[in-house]
VEXDREN-2710 file (C-alpha; in Angstrom, 1 decimal):
% VEXDREN-2710
k/r/px/py/pz
1/UNK/30.2/-30.9/13.9
2/UNK/27.7/-29.7/16.6
3/UNK/24.1/-28.5/16.1
4/UNK/23.9/-24.7/15.3
5/UNK/22.6/-22.9/18.4
6/UNK/18.9/-21.5/17.4
7/UNK/17.6/-18.2/18.0
8/UNK/14.0/-17.2/17.8
9/UNK/13.1/-14.1/16.1
10/UNK/13.7/-10.9/18.5
11/UNK/11.7/-8.1/19.4
12/UNK/12.4/-4.7/20.6
13/UNK/10.5/-3.3/23.2
14/UNK/7.9/-6.1/22.2
15/UNK/7.6/-5.1/18.7
16/UNK/9.0/-6.7/15.3
17/UNK/10.9/-4.8/12.7
18/UNK/8.7/-3.1/10.4
19/UNK/10.6/-4.6/7.3
20/UNK/10.1/-8.2/8.6
21/UNK/6.1/-8.4/8.1
22/UNK/4.5/-10.2/5.7
23/UNK/0.9/-9.4/4.4
24/UNK/-1.9/-11.8/3.7
25/UNK/-5.3/-10.8/2.2
26/UNK/-8.5/-11.3/0.2
27/UNK/-9.3/-8.1/-1.3
28/UNK/-11.1/-6.7/1.5
29/UNK/-8.7/-7.4/4.6
30/UNK/-5.0/-7.5/5.1
31/UNK/-3.2/-9.4/8.1
32/UNK/0.4/-8.6/8.8
33/UNK/2.3/-11.3/10.2
34/UNK/5.7/-11.1/12.1
35/UNK/8.6/-13.9/11.7
36/UNK/7.7/-15.1/15.2
37/UNK/4.7/-16.5/13.7
38/UNK/2.4/-13.6/15.2
39/UNK/-0.5/-11.9/13.5
40/UNK/0.3/-8.2/15.2
41/UNK/-2.4/-6.2/12.7
42/UNK/-5.8/-7.4/11.1
43/UNK/-8.7/-4.7/10.6
44/UNK/-11.4/-7.0/9.9
45/UNK/-13.8/-7.6/8.2
46/UNK/-12.7/-4.6/6.3
47/UNK/-9.5/-3.0/5.6
48/UNK/-10.4/0.5/7.5
49/UNK/-12.1/-1.3/10.5
50/UNK/-10.9/-1.3/14.0
51/UNK/-8.5/-3.8/14.3
52/UNK/-9.0/-7.1/15.8
53/UNK/-5.4/-7.6/16.6
54/UNK/-3.2/-4.3/17.1
55/UNK/0.2/-5.3/18.8
56/UNK/1.8/-3.5/15.9
57/UNK/0.8/-0.1/17.7
58/UNK/0.6/-1.5/21.2
59/UNK/2.8/-4.2/22.5
60/UNK/1.1/-4.6/26.0
61/UNK/-2.4/-3.6/25.2
62/UNK/-2.3/-4.9/21.5
63/UNK/-4.3/-8.0/20.2
64/UNK/-2.2/-11.0/18.3
65/UNK/-2.7/-14.4/17.2
66/UNK/0.6/-16.5/17.3
67/UNK/1.6/-19.9/16.2
68/UNK/5.3/-20.9/17.2
69/UNK/7.2/-23.6/18.3
70/UNK/8.0/-23.7/21.9
71/UNK/11.6/-24.3/21.8
72/UNK/14.1/-21.6/20.1
73/UNK/14.0/-22.1/16.3
74/UNK/14.9/-20.4/13.3
75/UNK/12.6/-19.4/10.4
76/UNK/12.4/-18.6/6.9
77/UNK/9.7/-17.5/4.6
78/UNK/8.4/-17.1/1.3
79/UNK/5.2/-16.5/-0.9
80/UNK/4.5/-19.3/-2.9
81/UNK/5.0/-18.4/-6.7
82/UNK/2.7/-16.0/-8.4
83/UNK/0.9/-15.9/-5.1
84/UNK/-0.2/-14.3/-2.0
85/UNK/-0.1/-17.6/0.0
86/UNK/2.4/-17.2/2.5
87/UNK/5.0/-20.3/3.7
88/UNK/7.0/-20.3/6.9
89/UNK/9.2/-22.7/7.8
90/UNK/10.7/-23.2/11.4
91/UNK/13.7/-25.3/12.3
92/UNK/14.3/-26.4/15.8
93/UNK/16.5/-28.9/17.2
94/UNK/13.7/-31.5/17.2
95/UNK/12.3/-31.3/14.0
96/UNK/10.6/-29.1/11.2
97/UNK/7.3/-27.4/10.5
98/UNK/5.7/-25.8/7.7
99/UNK/3.0/-22.9/8.6
100/UNK/0.4/-21.9/5.6
101/UNK/-1.4/-19.0/5.6
102/UNK/-4.2/-17.5/3.8
103/UNK/-7.0/-15.1/4.2
104/UNK/-9.1/-17.7/2.0
105/UNK/-11.4/-16.5/-1.1
106/UNK/-13.5/-18.6/-3.7
107/UNK/-12.5/-18.8/-7.4
108/UNK/-15.9/-16.7/-7.8
109/UNK/-14.7/-13.8/-5.6
110/UNK/-14.2/-13.2/-1.8
111/UNK/-16.3/-14.9/0.9
112/UNK/-19.1/-13.2/2.6
113/UNK/-17.3/-13.7/5.9
114/UNK/-13.4/-13.3/6.8
115/UNK/-11.7/-16.5/6.6
116/UNK/-7.9/-16.6/8.2
117/UNK/-6.8/-20.1/7.7
118/UNK/-3.5/-21.3/9.2
119/UNK/-2.3/-24.8/8.3
120/UNK/0.1/-26.7/10.4
121/UNK/2.1/-29.6/9.0
122/UNK/5.0/-31.6/10.4
123/UNK/7.9/-31.9/8.1
124/UNK/10.5/-33.7/10.1
125/UNK/10.9/-34.7/13.9
126/UNK/9.0/-33.5/16.7
127/UNK/7.9/-30.3/17.4
128/UNK/5.8/-28.6/20.4
129/UNK/3.7/-25.8/19.0
130/UNK/2.1/-22.8/21.2
131/UNK/-0.6/-20.9/20.0
132/UNK/-1.8/-17.9/21.8
133/UNK/-5.2/-15.8/20.5
134/UNK/-5.7/-12.4/22.1
135/UNK/-8.3/-10.2/20.6
136/UNK/-7.6/-6.1/20.7
137/UNK/-9.4/-4.0/22.7
138/UNK/-9.4/-1.1/19.9
139/UNK/-7.6/1.1/22.7
140/UNK/-10.0/-0.1/25.5
141/UNK/-13.5/0.9/24.0
142/UNK/-14.6/-2.7/23.8
143/UNK/-14.2/-5.5/26.0
144/UNK/-14.4/-9.0/24.0
145/UNK/-16.5/-11.9/25.5
146/UNK/-16.8/-15.8/24.6
147/UNK/-20.3/-17.3/24.5
148/UNK/-21.3/-21.1/23.8
149/UNK/-22.8/-22.2/20.7
150/UNK/-23.8/-25.6/19.5
151/UNK/-21.2/-25.0/16.6
152/UNK/-18.5/-23.7/19.0
153/UNK/-17.1/-20.9/21.0
154/UNK/-18.2/-17.6/19.6
155/UNK/-16.5/-14.4/20.5
156/UNK/-18.2/-11.1/20.8
157/UNK/-16.0/-7.9/19.8
158/UNK/-18.6/-5.1/20.0
159/UNK/-20.4/-6.0/16.5
160/UNK/-17.8/-8.5/15.4
161/UNK/-18.6/-12.0/16.0
162/UNK/-15.7/-14.5/15.8
163/UNK/-15.2/-18.5/16.0
164/UNK/-11.9/-19.9/16.7
165/UNK/-11.6/-23.4/14.9
166/UNK/-9.0/-26.0/15.4
167/UNK/-8.7/-29.5/14.1
168/UNK/-8.9/-31.9/17.1
169/UNK/-5.5/-33.0/17.6
170/UNK/-5.0/-29.1/18.9
171/UNK/-5.6/-29.1/22.8
172/UNK/-7.1/-26.3/24.3
173/UNK/-5.2/-25.2/27.8
174/UNK/-7.5/-22.1/28.3
175/UNK/-10.2/-20.4/26.7
176/UNK/-12.0/-17.6/28.2
177/UNK/-13.0/-14.0/27.6
178/UNK/-9.5/-12.4/27.7
179/UNK/-7.7/-15.2/25.7
180/UNK/-7.1/-18.7/24.1
181/UNK/-4.0/-20.9/24.5
182/UNK/-3.7/-24.0/22.7
183/UNK/-0.6/-26.6/22.2
184/UNK/0.0/-29.0/19.3
185/UNK/2.7/-31.6/18.8
186/UNK/3.7/-32.1/15.2
187/UNK/5.3/-35.5/13.6
188/UNK/6.7/-36.1/10.6
189/UNK/3.6/-35.8/8.0
190/UNK/0.9/-34.4/10.2
191/UNK/-1.5/-31.8/9.1
192/UNK/-3.5/-29.6/11.5
193/UNK/-5.5/-26.2/11.0
194/UNK/-6.5/-23.2/13.1
195/UNK/-8.8/-20.7/11.6
196/UNK/-10.6/-17.7/12.4
197/UNK/-14.1/-16.8/11.3
198/UNK/-15.1/-13.3/11.3
199/UNK/-18.0/-11.3/10.3
200/UNK/-19.7/-8.1/11.6
201/UNK/-23.5/-7.3/11.9
202/UNK/-24.6/-10.6/9.8
203/UNK/-24.8/-13.8/10.7
204/UNK/-21.6/-16.4/10.9
205/UNK/-21.4/-19.2/8.6
206/UNK/-19.6/-22.1/10.2
207/UNK/-18.0/-24.5/7.1
208/UNK/-16.2/-27.5/7.8
209/UNK/-12.5/-27.6/8.2
210/UNK/-12.0/-29.8/5.5
211/UNK/-13.5/-27.3/3.3
212/UNK/-11.3/-24.1/5.0
213/UNK/-8.2/-25.9/4.6
214/UNK/-9.1/-27.0/1.0
215/UNK/-9.7/-23.1/0.2
216/UNK/-6.2/-22.3/1.0
217/UNK/-5.4/-24.1/-2.1
218/UNK/-8.3/-22.5/-3.9
219/UNK/-7.1/-19.0/-3.1
220/UNK/-3.9/-19.9/-4.3
221/UNK/-5.1/-21.1/-7.6
222/UNK/-7.2/-17.6/-7.7
223/UNK/-3.8/-15.6/-7.1
224/UNK/-1.8/-17.7/-9.8
225/UNK/-4.8/-17.3/-12.2
226/UNK/-4.8/-13.6/-11.9
227/UNK/-1.0/-13.1/-12.4
228/UNK/-1.1/-15.6/-15.5
229/UNK/-3.7/-13.1/-16.9
230/UNK/-1.3/-10.4/-17.3
231/UNK/0.4/-9.3/-20.0
232/UNK/3.2/-7.9/-18.7
233/UNK/6.4/-8.7/-20.8
234/UNK/8.9/-6.4/-19.9
235/UNK/11.9/-5.8/-17.5
236/UNK/12.2/-7.2/-13.7
237/UNK/9.0/-9.7/-14.6
238/UNK/9.7/-11.2/-10.8
239/UNK/9.7/-8.0/-9.2
240/UNK/6.9/-6.4/-11.0
241/UNK/4.5/-9.5/-10.3
242/UNK/5.2/-9.1/-6.8
243/UNK/4.6/-5.8/-6.5
244/UNK/1.3/-6.3/-8.4
245/UNK/0.3/-8.9/-6.0
246/UNK/1.0/-6.3/-3.4
247/UNK/-1.2/-3.9/-5.0
248/UNK/-3.9/-6.5/-5.0
249/UNK/-3.8/-6.3/-1.2
250/UNK/-4.9/-2.8/-1.3
251/UNK/-7.8/-3.2/-4.1
252/UNK/-11.0/-3.0/-2.0
253/UNK/-13.2/-5.4/-3.9
254/UNK/-16.6/-4.7/-2.2
255/UNK/-16.4/-1.3/-3.9
256/UNK/-13.3/-1.0/-6.8
257/UNK/-11.7/1.5/-4.2
258/UNK/-7.8/1.4/-3.8
259/UNK/-6.5/2.1/-0.5
260/UNK/-3.1/4.0/-0.2
261/UNK/-1.9/1.4/2.5
262/UNK/-3.2/-1.4/4.8
263/UNK/-2.1/0.3/8.2
264/UNK/-2.2/3.1/10.0
265/UNK/0.5/5.3/12.1
266/UNK/3.6/3.5/11.3
267/UNK/6.3/6.3/12.0
268/UNK/8.1/7.9/9.0
269/UNK/10.9/8.3/11.6
270/UNK/11.1/6.5/15.3
271/UNK/9.5/8.6/17.8
272/UNK/8.6/11.7/15.4
273/UNK/5.0/12.6/14.8
274/UNK/4.6/12.0/11.2
275/UNK/2.5/9.0/11.8
276/UNK/-0.6/9.0/9.5
277/UNK/-3.5/6.7/8.8
278/UNK/-3.4/5.5/5.1
279/UNK/-6.3/3.3/4.9
280/UNK/-8.6/5.2/2.4
281/UNK/-8.4/6.0/-1.2
282/UNK/-6.2/9.1/-2.0
283/UNK/-7.1/10.4/-5.6
284/UNK/-3.5/10.9/-6.5
285/UNK/-2.4/7.2/-5.3
286/UNK/-5.2/5.6/-6.7
287/UNK/-4.7/7.2/-10.1
288/UNK/-0.9/6.0/-9.9
289/UNK/-1.9/2.4/-9.2
290/UNK/-4.5/2.6/-12.1
291/UNK/-1.5/3.4/-14.3
292/UNK/0.2/0.5/-12.9
293/UNK/-2.8/-1.9/-13.6
294/UNK/-2.5/-0.6/-17.4
295/UNK/1.0/-1.3/-17.5
296/UNK/0.7/-4.9/-16.2
297/UNK/-2.5/-5.7/-18.2
298/UNK/-5.1/-5.8/-15.3
299/UNK/-8.0/-4.3/-17.0
300/UNK/-10.6/-5.5/-14.9
301/UNK/-8.7/-3.9/-11.9
302/UNK/-8.3/-0.8/-13.8
303/UNK/-11.9/-0.4/-15.0
304/UNK/-13.4/-1.1/-11.5
305/UNK/-11.0/1.4/-9.9
306/UNK/-11.5/3.9/-12.4
307/UNK/-15.2/3.7/-12.2
308/UNK/-15.3/3.8/-8.6
309/UNK/-12.9/6.8/-8.5
310/UNK/-15.1/9.0/-11.0
311/UNK/-18.5/7.8/-9.4
312/UNK/-17.0/8.8/-5.6
313/UNK/-16.0/12.2/-7.2
314/UNK/-19.4/12.8/-8.8
315/UNK/-21.2/11.7/-5.4
316/UNK/-19.4/14.4/-3.4
317/UNK/-19.2/17.1/-6.5
318/UNK/-15.8/18.1/-8.6
319/UNK/-14.5/19.9/-5.7
320/UNK/-12.2/17.1/-5.3
321/UNK/-11.2/15.6/-1.9
322/UNK/-7.6/14.5/-1.4
323/UNK/-8.9/11.2/0.1
324/UNK/-12.1/9.4/0.4
325/UNK/-13.5/6.5/2.6
326/UNK/-13.2/2.7/0.8
327/UNK/-17.0/2.9/0.8
328/UNK/-16.8/6.3/-0.8
329/UNK/-17.8/8.3/2.2
330/UNK/-16.0/11.3/3.9
331/UNK/-12.9/10.4/5.6
332/UNK/-13.4/10.8/9.1
333/UNK/-11.4/13.8/11.1
334/UNK/-8.6/12.5/12.6
335/UNK/-8.5/11.3/16.4
336/UNK/-6.1/9.7/18.7
337/UNK/-6.4/6.7/20.6
338/UNK/-4.4/6.3/23.7
339/UNK/-2.1/3.6/22.3
340/UNK/1.8/3.9/22.8
341/UNK/2.6/3.4/19.2
342/UNK/5.1/1.6/17.4
343/UNK/8.3/2.0/19.4
344/UNK/6.3/4.7/21.6
345/UNK/6.2/7.0/18.1
346/UNK/3.0/9.1/19.1
347/UNK/0.3/10.4/18.3
348/UNK/-1.2/7.3/17.0
349/UNK/-4.0/8.6/14.4
350/UNK/-7.2/7.0/13.2
351/UNK/-8.8/9.3/10.1
352/UNK/-6.9/11.9/8.1
353/UNK/-7.3/15.4/7.9
354/UNK/-5.9/15.7/4.3
355/UNK/-9.7/15.1/3.6
356/UNK/-10.0/19.0/3.8
357/UNK/-7.0/20.1/2.1
358/UNK/-7.0/21.9/-1.4
359/UNK/-4.5/19.9/-3.7
360/UNK/-4.5/21.2/-7.4
361/UNK/-2.5/18.2/-8.7
362/UNK/-5.3/16.0/-8.2
363/UNK/-6.8/17.5/-11.5
364/UNK/-3.7/16.2/-13.6
365/UNK/-3.9/12.7/-11.7
366/UNK/-7.4/12.3/-13.0
367/UNK/-7.2/13.5/-16.7
368/UNK/-3.9/11.9/-17.4
369/UNK/-5.5/8.5/-15.9
370/UNK/-8.8/9.2/-18.0
371/UNK/-6.3/9.3/-21.0
372/UNK/-4.4/6.1/-20.1
373/UNK/-7.9/4.2/-19.4
374/UNK/-8.7/5.0/-22.7
375/UNK/-5.7/3.8/-24.2
376/UNK/-5.9/0.8/-22.5
377/UNK/-9.1/-0.1/-24.5
378/UNK/-12.0/1.3/-22.6
379/UNK/-14.5/3.8/-24.0
380/UNK/-15.9/6.9/-21.7
381/UNK/-19.6/6.8/-20.8
382/UNK/-21.0/10.3/-21.5
383/UNK/-21.4/11.2/-17.9
384/UNK/-17.8/10.2/-17.2
385/UNK/-16.9/12.3/-20.1
386/UNK/-18.9/15.1/-19.0
387/UNK/-17.3/15.1/-15.3
388/UNK/-13.9/15.1/-16.7
389/UNK/-14.7/18.3/-18.6
390/UNK/-15.8/19.6/-15.4
391/UNK/-12.8/18.7/-13.8
392/UNK/-10.9/20.5/-16.4
393/UNK/-12.7/23.8/-16.3
394/UNK/-12.7/23.7/-12.4
395/UNK/-8.6/23.2/-12.9
396/UNK/-9.0/26.3/-15.4
397/UNK/-10.6/28.5/-12.6
398/UNK/-8.4/27.5/-9.6
399/UNK/-4.6/26.8/-10.8
400/UNK/-3.6/30.2/-9.6
401/UNK/-4.5/29.5/-6.2
402/UNK/-1.9/28.2/-3.6
403/UNK/-2.4/24.9/-2.2
404/UNK/-1.1/22.3/0.1
405/UNK/0.8/20.5/-2.7
406/UNK/1.3/16.7/-3.2
407/UNK/3.3/16.5/0.2
408/UNK/-0.1/17.9/2.1
409/UNK/2.0/20.6/3.8
410/UNK/0.0/22.9/6.1
411/UNK/1.9/26.0/4.4
412/UNK/-0.2/27.0/1.5
413/UNK/2.3/27.7/-1.5
414/UNK/2.4/28.0/-5.2
415/UNK/4.2/24.5/-5.4
416/UNK/5.8/23.7/-8.5
417/UNK/4.6/20.2/-8.8
418/UNK/0.9/21.3/-8.3
419/UNK/1.4/23.9/-11.3
420/UNK/2.8/21.3/-13.5
421/UNK/0.2/18.7/-12.7
422/UNK/-2.4/21.7/-13.8
423/UNK/-0.6/22.1/-17.2
424/UNK/-0.9/18.4/-17.7
425/UNK/-4.6/18.2/-16.7
426/UNK/-5.2/21.2/-19.5
427/UNK/-3.0/19.2/-21.8
428/UNK/-4.8/16.0/-21.7
429/UNK/-8.2/17.5/-21.7
430/UNK/-7.3/19.3/-24.8
431/UNK/-6.2/16.1/-26.3
432/UNK/-9.3/14.2/-25.0
433/UNK/-11.5/17.0/-26.8
434/UNK/-9.4/16.8/-30.0
435/UNK/-9.9/13.0/-30.1
436/UNK/-13.8/13.3/-29.5
437/UNK/-13.6/11.7/-26.1
438/UNK/-15.0/14.9/-24.4
439/UNK/-17.2/17.7/-25.5
440/UNK/-14.8/20.4/-27.4
441/UNK/-16.9/23.2/-26.2
442/UNK/-14.0/24.7/-24.0
443/UNK/-11.2/23.4/-26.2
444/UNK/-10.2/27.0/-27.0
445/UNK/-10.2/28.2/-23.2
446/UNK/-8.0/25.1/-22.0
447/UNK/-5.2/25.6/-24.9
448/UNK/-5.1/29.2/-23.7
449/UNK/-5.1/28.7/-19.9
450/UNK/-2.3/25.4/-20.6
451/UNK/-0.3/28.3/-21.8
452/UNK/-0.6/30.4/-19.4
453/UNK/0.3/27.7/-16.8
454/UNK/3.6/27.0/-18.7
455/UNK/4.4/30.6/-18.7
456/UNK/3.8/31.3/-15.1
457/UNK/5.9/28.2/-14.3
458/UNK/8.9/29.1/-16.5
459/UNK/8.6/32.5/-15.2
460/UNK/8.2/32.1/-11.4
461/UNK/9.6/28.3/-10.6
462/UNK/12.9/28.1/-12.2
463/UNK/16.1/29.2/-10.8
464/UNK/19.1/30.0/-12.8
465/UNK/21.3/30.0/-9.8
466/UNK/20.3/26.8/-8.9
467/UNK/19.8/25.3/-12.1
468/UNK/16.5/23.3/-11.4
469/UNK/12.5/24.0/-11.0
470/UNK/12.2/25.1/-7.3
471/UNK/10.1/23.5/-4.4
472/UNK/7.5/26.3/-4.8
473/UNK/7.6/29.7/-6.4
474/UNK/9.7/31.9/-4.0
475/UNK/11.3/28.8/-2.0
476/UNK/14.8/30.1/-2.7
477/UNK/17.1/27.1/-3.1
478/UNK/14.4/24.2/-1.7
479/UNK/13.7/21.4/-3.8
480/UNK/11.2/18.6/-4.4
481/UNK/11.6/15.1/-5.5
482/UNK/7.9/14.9/-6.8
483/UNK/8.9/16.8/-9.7
484/UNK/10.0/13.4/-11.3
485/UNK/6.4/12.6/-11.8
486/UNK/6.0/15.4/-14.1
487/UNK/8.3/14.3/-16.6
488/UNK/5.8/14.7/-19.5
489/UNK/5.7/18.4/-18.6
490/UNK/9.7/18.5/-19.3
491/UNK/9.9/16.7/-22.2
492/UNK/6.9/19.0/-23.6
493/UNK/8.0/22.4/-22.4
494/UNK/11.5/22.5/-21.6
495/UNK/13.9/19.0/-21.7
496/UNK/16.8/20.9/-20.9
497/UNK/15.6/22.6/-17.9
498/UNK/13.8/19.3/-16.4
499/UNK/17.0/17.2/-17.1
500/UNK/18.9/19.8/-15.0
501/UNK/16.5/19.7/-12.4
502/UNK/16.8/15.6/-11.8
503/UNK/20.6/16.3/-11.9
504/UNK/20.2/18.6/-8.8
505/UNK/17.5/16.5/-7.2
506/UNK/20.0/13.6/-7.3
507/UNK/22.6/16.0/-5.7
508/UNK/20.8/17.5/-2.9
509/UNK/17.9/15.1/-2.0
510/UNK/20.0/11.9/-2.3
511/UNK/22.0/10.1/-0.2
512/UNK/24.7/9.1/-1.9
513/UNK/23.1/6.4/-4.0
514/UNK/19.5/6.4/-5.8
515/UNK/17.6/6.7/-2.8
516/UNK/16.0/10.1/-2.4
517/UNK/14.1/12.1/0.5
518/UNK/10.8/13.7/-0.2
519/UNK/12.0/17.5/-0.3
520/UNK/14.5/19.7/1.2
521/UNK/14.8/20.0/5.2
522/UNK/13.2/16.3/5.9
523/UNK/16.3/14.4/6.0
524/UNK/16.6/14.2/9.9
525/UNK/13.0/13.7/10.6
526/UNK/12.0/11.1/8.3
527/UNK/13.7/8.3/6.0
528/UNK/14.4/8.3/2.1
529/UNK/11.0/8.2/0.2
530/UNK/10.9/4.6/-1.7
531/UNK/8.5/5.6/-4.4
532/UNK/10.5/9.1/-4.9
533/UNK/13.7/6.9/-6.1
534/UNK/11.8/4.8/-8.6
535/UNK/10.0/7.9/-9.7
536/UNK/13.2/9.2/-10.8
537/UNK/14.2/5.9/-12.5
538/UNK/11.1/6.2/-14.9
539/UNK/11.7/9.8/-15.5
540/UNK/15.7/9.4/-16.6
541/UNK/14.2/6.7/-18.7
542/UNK/11.4/8.9/-20.2
543/UNK/14.0/11.8/-20.5
544/UNK/16.4/9.8/-22.7
545/UNK/19.0/9.0/-20.1
546/UNK/18.6/5.1/-20.1
547/UNK/22.0/4.3/-18.7
548/UNK/21.6/6.7/-15.8
549/UNK/17.8/5.1/-15.2
550/UNK/19.7/1.5/-15.6
551/UNK/22.2/2.5/-13.0
552/UNK/19.8/4.1/-10.6
553/UNK/17.1/1.0/-10.8
554/UNK/20.1/-1.6/-9.8
555/UNK/21.1/0.6/-7.0
556/UNK/17.8/0.7/-5.7
557/UNK/17.3/-2.9/-5.9
558/UNK/20.9/-3.7/-4.6
559/UNK/20.0/-1.3/-1.3
560/UNK/16.9/-3.2/-0.5
561/UNK/18.4/-6.6/-1.1
562/UNK/18.2/-8.4/2.3
563/UNK/16.2/-5.8/4.3
564/UNK/12.8/-7.1/4.1
565/UNK/12.8/-10.9/3.8
566/UNK/9.2/-11.2/1.8
567/UNK/9.3/-8.4/-0.6
568/UNK/6.4/-6.3/1.1
569/UNK/7.3/-2.4/0.8
570/UNK/6.7/0.2/3.5
571/UNK/6.5/3.8/2.7
572/UNK/10.0/4.6/3.4
573/UNK/13.7/3.4/3.9
574/UNK/16.0/4.5/6.3
575/UNK/19.2/4.5/4.8
576/UNK/21.3/4.9/8.2
577/UNK/19.7/2.2/10.2
578/UNK/19.1/0.1/7.0
579/UNK/15.4/-0.6/8.2
580/UNK/12.0/0.3/6.8
581/UNK/9.6/3.0/7.9
582/UNK/6.1/3.9/7.4
583/UNK/2.9/2.4/6.8
584/UNK/2.8/-0.9/4.3
585/UNK/2.2/-2.7/2.0
586/UNK/2.5/1.0/0.3
587/UNK/0.7/1.5/-2.8
588/UNK/3.1/4.2/-4.0
589/UNK/6.3/1.9/-3.5
590/UNK/5.0/-0.9/-5.4
591/UNK/3.4/0.9/-8.3
592/UNK/6.3/3.1/-8.7
593/UNK/8.6/-0.2/-9.1
594/UNK/6.2/-1.4/-11.7
595/UNK/6.3/2.2/-13.6
596/UNK/10.0/2.3/-13.4
597/UNK/10.4/-1.3/-15.0
598/UNK/7.9/-0.1/-17.8
599/UNK/9.7/2.8/-18.3
600/UNK/12.8/0.8/-18.5
601/UNK/11.5/-1.7/-21.0
602/UNK/10.0/0.9/-23.2
603/UNK/13.3/2.3/-23.6
604/UNK/15.2/-0.4/-24.5
605/UNK/12.1/-1.7/-27.1
END
């Protein structure tokens, strides 16, 4: 039999597919790696810094760091078991190469510098490898330059210092301000290393190559140790652990903040304008990730995240902002760097104007999360307890207002999800007061206001004709898939109406399977929202529709199987082209899988 013809991964207009990226990280930064061995995205040293590599947003101008065979090849990739260390296997006609990649840490925590390590091992035969390193210019706002140092060549990119380190068998053919090119010939049993050391406004440590190489294994041990410490024993354990590891990419260890995603401006629809910067901590997303951490038993992460969120809210005052920077500062206003965007999807955004929106559902997010935090075995301090009581009072004062809703729309309305979340906020405040976790001074007021919200929802947000709670009061026949998040309202107030709503949502916002669009009217401009599909699974299970929940869960997993080869979820999935859309790794998508699996586990207990 003749050898098969080998084809290297193909880029379209210079871009890899959004579902083809794998991620590596260490709790401070995240790098995205295409199947052709190119790191196309890495903001270093911090998740929300300017990117060192940004070809993900501009195929022509963007920086990247690629290691791949010079000859045609086939590629397969996997994460090591219970780890975020990535292994890529290149198969060529002349031999096989294994590329192992990690952003390194120690067993005691992250390093005081960024250490991106790429180990290249010859498995069989001989293979010529090509290495290319080109730093990004942050939309032509900085110009990298290289300087000689007794430790090696040091690149300066604005206030960042970076050193490119290689083992002696890697032959540098070009090294200048613009880029580095190198070659390597692997043989069976050979082992080489490329590493990039990065720091900002700090001295740069230069450890021995042997130490960098060993820290790949140390990092792997750290990941596996964390997974082994989890207490989850429910359904879909392999998927839950992988999603938990993906959420760890978004846990910003310097502060405890939880980012919504690691990227900016990846389109919800190719060529569309819905391209947003998600490298910040949303109150909503952070609360839901904390919920997932509670379910899997990651108590340390849960405590750190809830403490950071509470302290940040108190720092800025109890008028909740939708999102905060990872260091607790205000999120910058949007600006639009002149990059072409992924597949020419404009605009590219840095910053997020959602920071100024009124989103009433956040009161529910915080009070519900506080209750879960306590149920997980934590104890509230007096300051945090008083902050929660103040949030409850703010909710009682402001629930009658129109807001932008969970989907951050420019149109102010009485969104049903927001009102139900306010009901949940005051219902949890009552429970916390009755159990002596917060001061009971306002208990009576919270009870009365909670009941007023219920009466308002039942009078203004229900449609007999549609047999569903509507998107917002007076919205005729428009529907909102985010109502899947407030099943506890339905269970407590009117289970029949909530179940009818979920049936209607499935029919009207579905694509014929379990996948859902966010709300009425977006089918043409964006893709199905993965979290909504998992949220409906959770809602079915919580409402007692266990068989329907199990069927929907399997439909989702069957749809996604094979469409994303290393289990990193984006925000959306285009059922028409069977391709991923939106920012990644997306916290909402991964946490929603965990919560769906947990709900199914509880229903089967």
